[in-house]
Steps between C-alpha positions, in 0.01 A plus 500: 500500500845455655734241349553189710738205480415224252447240771249733667298585192152385588194719527147470634156633416243485782141587406253537788125551463330609819128542558294690244401858574120522482264796543124448508550156346695655210860384459751785507822300477504136385839360609447159339443661161813708544709193581360311202595787270852526639538125482511503119780757487837327454698501823815655344283793389338539842832474680703695243762228521598190305635308801329170589204582722233343716139614501252466786127571472294550814131540421235438761738450793328519839789450741741794537773262614479320166553830322785585736674171420481569126615857553795383707602252232476766231700748708780245536562491125844647423394659174230743383160478669158633400216486752153588371214563743138567413196522724351696785682681780339526842604582855515304823302756695643393833863536396447741207715279276450468126414157361450354155169316523524135402209279393236509770646794695237703684521804725468271803760246383765721343753450782497125432421472129663808342862538394663775711660754270806519721580135420574599143755756612656267756563227245634729226701741714831311486504451124767694306388828351406487133382139495146527634186646346155502661208566267163591654143523374294550814188662639468630855184461702349768723706385797834505317464817295542753787818322610639514148423870487685540829801310365481666159632175354542129579793410726778311319872437554732743320664212311171410328359680196122530536270587211124493496170653595262485794145601414287676764181348640172570329613511138306332222690185415572334171317176571665160486750601232864596525562825687592802289849542645598136464346482153696805386823370653459183293399697192811717524717189531344365182498816293819683596807449281748328725423454868464840672631530853245455777471868584418589141252211479338629817473853365345382176258268679387771740430737214291251304314323780213746568565479874227592749525856637722516806695183422828472691775461242823338619776597520420855594712780363659546842601134514654513154696810592644314798631214285858510375521670163544265206615546144225702335244294315289642218587867481316797368214533746638838598578630157445871504477538881641850485228627269418868524190563704307820514449634847170630616268497798269235355776239453312313230807470282540138599744210481273255320387741228857620449612153398185343359522684173842359416354176364595143585876508450669162513698466820848350494443143610166474321147609569315824436520808718240440774415867552245543221318191627498638853368830373226323306393306809483819707304698244257208472434524874686179581703676767583200719645312203696801383650558843582132553686488171683825573600372844639184348712690248607749766615209714698357209669834438575552869678170512690549179600866534454591866254726686691821423519439126327721243319189376348434842400865537332490163287202602404671825376790288289262298348349814438848639297598201317169494393577856379844389301347216344254743405780741739376770633845580656394827733254325553736207608781733743275684652362181531833321654660809748213525592543134561871555725435799693232313550714191597803707784297652664463158352779285476876513197649679417666169502174304167448323474147642535627857247777448263260325512252789433779750209627291357149480529456875339838569208434267428156648530637853240768425265224381547294816178538701599287798611770742716277716677355198553843349636633829741207517628549145523879520831560682717299261331659201556847639867423563530399136323812377717716723813359337399624155596869466337542159162374620222758506508611867121511507488121471721458805302753702167343412635158590615626839162660564318181408721292729428734792127471436527123477687480827244715672216282367661160566410352842792423729587133493416443135 
């Protein structure tokens, strides 16, 4: 948090529980339980500040204007602010606007009983950068999920740091207990030596929370890359990013396996190396959890070291191979190709890491059965292969032939 004058040192914690997310009478997210759990955490720990602070609990609110009033009061605090939101997201189908459902909100009443998401941004937009954190533990209903997929995130002002998860509709919930993400956030606060920064807490919570497949994890890697770089936090995630990698057409010499065997080295700043844990999740078939954890660490590294750093490239390699292990060859092809292009910009075309990335991309592309997707990914891959003079020319020729066949077989307009 930024330093502020003594006379201004007052913070605020605003905890808001919206309507529960329920599927077939089974509770998926229980906001009241989440608020109760957070309520026993000391405010200085929640806020990561020892300044005098106010705390506001809103549980069971039915009037969005009441919530707006409390939000406006919290936003006016001159010091650090934490806003926690838990509940169900839906959409005003007439205006296609996101809302946090409050108690009693229905599909027919959402325009009058839900809290418009844009109100959150409007109230927090003018706050100084570095003083505001929004923490989310949400579930989207069937109306809201397509809009979130279109956005790829949740809109928020650039001055606000947003951390959290939005679960997709249709997942099996955890009953009336505390949600996995919120529970793990609290657990990390209790168990970690010292108070980790919020981004590290988020990464640890995501990795331990057993999130439903497809969960939207915020911030996205792209959003973290867009934030101003800060002093690096815990280092060491990218130790050994320039490892030698055998080239070959199958590309199965992968990022996760290359680092998993190193053991759980202690990272500067505390905490074990997360890569063996990620590898264990993936090999156990828990692909969504593995990818969510890898995305969280990738986001941390992007912010600390920048998108062009070797550390960031290393984590993209890990995500690429996680996608391969999960059978998502479309994503794996895109990520491996991107790694090859990035490495080629700063390494020799003959570097083992460049050749290994190209081999990984080629292998995953050959496994991609969706013709339209393969045709879309082909040109960039072929440009990468063409830039590697030591590559077996047969691989490049076969790739070109396959792309031509794919183009011939893909209907116009796809």
